[in-house]
C-alpha positions in Angstrom: 9.3 -17.4 5.1 11.9 -15.9 2.7 10.1 -13.5 0.3 11.5 -11.7 -2.8 9.8 -8.6 -4.2 10.6 -7.0 -7.5 9.4 -3.8 -9.0 10.0 -1.4 -11.9 9.1 2.1 -12.7 9.0 5.5 -11.0 8.4 6.5 -7.3 4.7 5.7 -7.6 5.4 2.1 -8.6 8.1 1.5 -6.0 6.6 3.0 -2.8 3.7 0.6 -2.6 6.0 -2.4 -3.0 8.3 -0.9 -0.3 5.2 -0.6 2.0 4.3 -4.2 1.3 7.9 -5.3 2.0 7.8 -3.5 5.3 4.5 -5.1 6.3 5.8 -8.6 5.5 9.0 -7.9 7.4 7.1 -6.8 10.5 4.9 -10.0 10.2 8.1 -12.0 10.7 9.2 -12.8 7.2 12.6 -12.1 5.6 12.2 -9.8 2.7 14.5 -8.7 -0.2 13.4 -5.9 -2.6 14.8 -5.6 -6.1 14.1 -2.2 -7.7 14.5 -1.0 -11.3 14.1 2.8 -11.0 13.5 4.7 -14.3 14.3 8.0 -12.5 17.4 6.4 -10.8 16.2 7.2 -7.3 17.8 5.0 -4.7 15.7 3.4 -1.8 18.8 2.0 -0.1 18.6 4.2 3.0 14.9 3.6 3.8 15.4 -0.2 3.2 18.3 -0.1 5.6 16.1 1.6 8.2 13.4 -1.1 7.7 16.0 -3.9 7.7 14.8 -5.0 4.2 17.4 -6.4 1.8 17.8 -4.1 -1.2 19.3 -4.3 -4.7 19.0 -1.8 -7.5 19.1 -3.5 -10.9 20.5 -2.0 -13.1 22.2 0.6 -10.9 21.5 3.3 -13.6 18.9 3.5 -16.3 19.9 5.8 -19.1 16.4 7.4 -19.7 15.7 11.1 -20.2 12.2 11.6 -18.7 12.0 15.2 -19.8 12.8 14.4 -23.5 10.5 11.4 -23.5 7.6 13.4 -22.1 8.0 16.1 -24.7 8.1 13.6 -27.6 5.4 11.3 -26.3 2.9 13.9 -24.9 0.3 13.4 -27.6 0.7 9.7 -28.3 -2.1 7.2 -28.1 -1.9 5.2 -24.8 -0.7 1.9 -26.3 1.7 3.8 -28.5 3.0 5.7 -25.5 3.4 2.4 -23.5 5.3 0.7 -26.3 7.6 3.8 -26.6 8.3 3.8 -22.9 9.1 0.1 -22.9 11.4 0.4 -25.9 13.4 3.1 -24.2 13.3 2.3 -20.5 12.6 -1.4 -20.1 13.5 -3.6 -23.1 17.2 -2.4 -23.2 17.4 -3.8 -19.6 15.1 -6.8 -19.9 17.9 -9.4 -19.7 19.4 -7.7 -16.6 16.0 -7.5 -14.9 15.4 -11.2 -15.8 18.8 -12.4 -14.4 18.0 -10.5 -11.2 14.6 -12.2 -11.2 16.2 -15.6 -11.6 18.5 -14.9 -8.6 15.6 -13.6 -6.5 13.6 -16.7 -7.2 16.5 -19.0 -6.3 17.1 -17.2 -3.0 13.5 -17.1 -1.8 10.6 -19.3 -1.1 8.0 -17.2 -2.9 8.2 -14.0 -5.1 5.9 -11.0 -5.5 6.1 -8.8 -8.6 4.8 -5.5 -9.8 2.1 -6.3 -12.3 4.5 -5.6 -15.2 7.3 -7.8 -14.0 6.7 -10.7 -16.5 10.5 -11.7 -16.2 9.8 -12.5 -12.6 6.8 -14.6 -13.5 8.8 -16.5 -16.0 11.7 -17.1 -13.6 9.2 -18.4 -10.9 7.6 -20.7 -13.5 11.0 -22.1 -14.5 12.0 -22.8 -10.8 8.5 -23.9 -9.8 8.2 -21.3 -7.1 4.9 -19.4 -6.2 4.5 -16.1 -8.0 2.0 -13.4 -6.9 1.5 -10.0 -8.4 0.5 -6.5 -7.3 -1.7 -4.3 -9.4 -1.8 -0.6 -8.6 -4.8 0.4 -10.7 -7.9 -1.6 -11.4 -8.6 0.1 -14.8 -7.4 -2.9 -16.7 -9.0 -5.7 -14.7 -11.9 -7.1 -16.8 -15.2 -6.4 -15.2 -18.3 -6.8 -17.2 -20.3 -4.6 -14.8 -18.3 -1.6 -16.3 -16.8 -1.0 -19.7 -13.1 -0.4 -20.3 -12.0 3.2 -20.1 -13.2 5.2 -23.2 -15.6 2.5 -24.2 -19.4 3.1 -23.9 -21.3 1.3 -21.3 -23.7 -0.9 -23.3 -24.6 -3.4 -20.6 -23.1 -6.6 -19.1 -23.0 -8.7 -22.3 -21.6 -6.0 -24.6 -19.1 -4.9 -21.9 -17.7 -8.5 -21.9 -17.1 -8.1 -25.6 -15.4 -4.7 -25.1 -13.0 -6.3 -22.6 -12.1 -9.0 -25.2 -11.5 -6.3 -27.8 -9.2 -4.5 -25.4 -7.3 -7.8 -24.8 -6.9 -8.2 -28.6 -5.6 -4.6 -28.8 -2.9 -5.3 -26.2 -2.0 -8.5 -27.9 -1.6 -6.7 -31.2 0.6 -3.9 -29.7 2.6 -5.8 -27.2 2.5 -9.6 -27.4 5.5 -10.0 -29.8 8.0 -8.0 -27.7 6.7 -9.3 -24.4 6.8 -12.9 -25.5 10.4 -12.8 -26.8 11.9 -13.6 -23.3 9.6 -16.6 -22.9 10.4 -18.0 -26.3 14.1 -17.6 -25.8 13.8 -19.5 -22.5 11.9 -22.3 -24.3 8.6 -21.6 -22.6 5.2 -21.1 -24.2 4.0 -17.5 -23.4 0.5 -17.0 -22.0 -2.1 -16.4 -24.7 -3.3 -12.9 -23.6 -1.0 -10.1 -22.5 -3.5 -8.1 -20.5 -5.3 -10.8 -18.6 -2.7 -13.5 -18.3 0.9 -12.5 -19.0 1.1 -9.5 -16.7 -0.5 -10.8 -13.6 -0.5 -13.9 -11.4 -3.4 -16.4 -11.9 -3.0 -17.6 -8.3 -3.2 -14.2 -6.5 -3.2 -10.7 -7.9 -3.3 -8.2 -5.1 -5.2 -5.1 -6.2 -3.6 -2.3 -4.1 -6.6 0.1 -4.4 -8.8 1.2 -1.5 -12.3 -0.5 -1.6 -13.9 2.9 -1.7 -12.7 3.1 -5.4 -13.5 -0.5 -6.3 -17.2 -0.6 -7.0 -18.6 -3.9 -8.5 -15.3 -5.7 -7.9 -17.4 -8.9 -7.1 -17.5 -9.4 -10.9 -13.8 -9.9 -11.1 -12.2 -13.3 -11.5 -11.5 -14.7 -8.0 -7.7 -14.5 -8.2 -8.0 -10.7 -8.3 -8.3 -9.6 -4.6 -8.7 -6.1 -3.3 -6.3 -5.5 -0.4 -6.4 -1.7 -0.3 -3.9 1.1 -0.5 -0.3 0.0 0.3 0.5 3.2 2.3 4.2 3.7 3.1 4.2 5.8 6.3 7.7 5.2 7.6 9.2 8.3 5.9 6.3 10.4 7.2 7.2 9.3 10.8 10.6 10.8 10.5 9.6 14.0 8.7 9.1 17.3 10.5 7.4 20.4 9.2 10.1 23.0 8.3 9.8 26.1 10.5 9.4 28.4 7.4 6.6 26.2 6.1 4.8 26.1 9.5 5.0 29.9 9.6 3.4 30.0 6.1 0.6 27.7 7.1 -0.2 29.7 10.2 -0.3 33.0 8.4 -3.4 32.6 6.3 -6.1 30.3 4.9 -5.4 26.7 4.1 -3.5 26.6 0.8 -4.0 24.6 -2.4 -1.2 22.1 -2.9 0.1 21.6 -6.5 2.2 18.8 -7.9 2.4 16.5 -11.0 4.6 14.0 -9.2 7.4 12.4 -11.2 5.9 13.8 -14.4 6.7 17.3 -13.2 10.4 16.5 -13.6 9.7 15.8 -17.3 8.0 19.2 -17.9 9.4 21.4 -15.1 9.1 24.9 -16.6 5.6 24.4 -18.1 4.3 22.9 -14.8 5.7 25.7 -12.7 4.3 28.5 -14.9 0.9 26.8 -15.1 0.7 26.5 -11.3 1.9 30.0 -10.6 -0.5 31.6 -13.1 -3.5 29.5 -12.0 -2.9 30.3 -8.3 -2.8 34.0 -9.1 -6.0 33.7 -11.2 -7.8 31.6 -8.5 -6.7 34.1 -5.8 -5.6 31.3 -3.5 -2.6 30.6 -1.3 -0.6 27.7 -2.7 2.2 25.3 -1.9 3.9 24.1 -5.1 6.3 21.2 -5.3 9.1 22.8 -7.1 10.8 21.3 -10.1 12.8 24.4 -11.2 16.0 26.0 -9.9 14.3 29.4 -10.4 12.0 28.5 -7.5 14.2 26.8 -4.8 12.7 24.6 -2.1 11.7 26.3 1.1 11.4 29.7 -0.5 8.3 31.9 -0.8 6.9 34.4 -3.3 3.9 36.4 -2.0 1.2 33.8 -1.3 3.1 30.8 -2.8 5.5 28.5 -0.9 7.8 26.2 -2.8 8.6 22.8 -1.3 11.0 20.0 -2.3 10.6 16.2 -2.0 8.7 15.1 1.1 6.0 12.7 2.4 2.7 13.9 1.1 0.1 13.0 3.7 1.3 15.0 6.7 1.1 18.2 4.6 -1.9 17.3 2.5 -4.0 17.2 5.7 -3.3 20.9 6.2 -4.4 21.9 2.6 -7.7 23.0 1.1 -7.4 21.0 -2.1 -4.7 19.1 -4.1 -4.0 19.8 -7.8 -2.4 16.6 -9.2 -1.9 14.4 -12.2 -4.1 11.5 -11.1 -1.4 9.0 -10.2 -2.7 6.2 -8.0 -0.5 7.1 -5.1 -1.4 10.8 -5.1 -5.1 10.0 -5.6 -5.1 7.8 -2.5 -2.9 10.2 -0.4 -5.2 13.2 -1.2 -8.4 11.2 -0.5 -7.0 9.7 2.7 -6.1 13.2 3.9 -9.6 14.4 3.4 -8.7 16.7 0.5 -10.7 17.4 -2.7 -8.8 17.0 -5.9 -8.3 19.0 -9.1 -6.9 16.5 -11.6 -4.8 17.3 -14.7 -4.3 13.8 -16.2 -1.5 13.2 -18.7 -2.5 9.6 -19.8 -5.4 7.2 -19.8 -4.7 5.6 -16.4 -4.6 9.0 -14.8 -7.8 10.0 -16.6 -9.4 6.8 -15.1 -8.5 8.0 -11.6 -9.8 11.5 -12.4 -13.1 10.1 -13.4 -13.2 7.9 -10.3 -12.8 11.0 -8.2 -15.4 12.9 -10.1 -17.9 10.1 -9.9 -17.4 9.9 -6.1 -17.9 13.6 -5.8 -14.3 14.2 -4.7 -13.3 16.3 -7.7 -14.6 18.4 -10.5 -14.3 17.6 -14.2 -10.9 16.3 -15.3 -8.7 18.9 -17.1 -6.5 16.9 -19.5 -2.9 18.1 -19.7 -3.0 18.2 -23.5 -5.6 21.0 -23.4 -5.3 22.7 -20.0 -4.3 26.3 -19.5 -4.0 28.5 -16.4 -7.5 30.0 -16.9 -9.1 26.5 -17.0 -7.1 25.3 -14.0 -8.0 28.4 -12.0 -11.7 27.8 -12.7 -11.3 24.2 -11.6 -9.6 25.2 -8.4 -12.3 27.8 -7.5 -15.1 25.3 -8.3 -13.7 22.8 -5.8 -12.9 25.4 -3.1 -16.4 26.9 -3.4 -18.2 23.5 -3.2 -19.4 22.5 0.2 -20.6 19.1 -1.1 -17.2 18.2 -2.5 -15.5 19.2 0.8 -18.0 17.1 2.7 -17.5 14.1 0.4 -13.8 14.3 0.9 -14.1 14.3 4.7 -16.4 11.3 4.5 -14.1 9.4 2.1 -11.2 10.0 4.5 -13.1 8.7 7.5 -14.0 5.5 5.6 -10.4 5.0 4.2 -8.9 5.4 7.7 -10.8 2.2 8.7 -9.0 0.2 6.0 -5.5 -1.2 6.4 -4.2 -2.3 3.0 -0.9 -3.6 4.2 -2.5 -5.8 6.9 -5.0 -7.2 4.4 -2.3 -7.8 1.8 -0.2 -9.8 4.3 -3.3 -11.7 5.4 -4.2 -12.7 1.7 -0.5 -13.6 1.0 -0.1 -15.7 4.2 -3.3 -17.6 3.3 -1.6 -18.6 0.1 1.6 -19.7 1.9 
């Protein structure tokens, strides 16, 4: 089967789709991956290793993540999403759409990141099957739980709350997201959140079942497959000698990163991490985002590291301080590490609350309010909690029995 996959966003949006492409390729299919990277990172080399066809469309996106983060830091979530689309997606919408049309023409079926409505439209026009992948279940209507930030008032009221959220998305986004459909002479789906952004045939929810409680209340086209864990780069990564020496020379450190968001606020992030580590009196590994702290250097009890696969190193750490991205949340939990979460936006706050509810983290520390004193207290609370450490080990053991890629391939091949 010839399969086309298209995705858009930062590293956290692209790695799971690359993992899925690898799984499908190993299952005997021919796969092409089309990427629109807002941080302009190329995945050409790893796709070459995996024998996956690769195109980056457009080759460069003129988007200043640091400037955007500083301007949008205190925006309401829907306002923030609209601003991101205005600057990083809509200017390239036609280019992405033309790439989608070609991908559909060249393949038997197509699979898209849940925001790739141009691919959904192209598949509809050419009457090819379209399936989607959702990386966070926060926006999947589930009357057993309320939408994020809504009160839980029971099954019936929760259903109304989800309809209200659908209405809010329509109000904020339907007009710009429908423009491409109308220009193509097609009637756009009625609701943005529940219809336009996902497949109604099969929407793979790339979240480990450990996090998906009450998913039996979802509509049947939403299917949990599990974490799409890309391990190929970890296989080829070896621990630098200096880092191995640091790990051997004391207690397990606390790892600190804000993922791609750290590039947007490099100086603030680094100073926050360094001061919090000192106040918490812990050894730390900090993913560096500043030339002042070069990779593979060390200051006292802090080691600075560059870009690398997370899981091999997470397994040797006492806790992970992170922003609550879906990928980092899964990587930390799979590695048996408690989390200290500093969410920047609502989706990350959702993951922070999931971790807290499962006893894998303390209270979320929203980035808008956090300071080094609060972060240090959060770190110490996790390090000093035997129950959180035990919960993290148990969650890791359960997650290790799940294979999200194999399950995703199984669900897709059932549709073929």
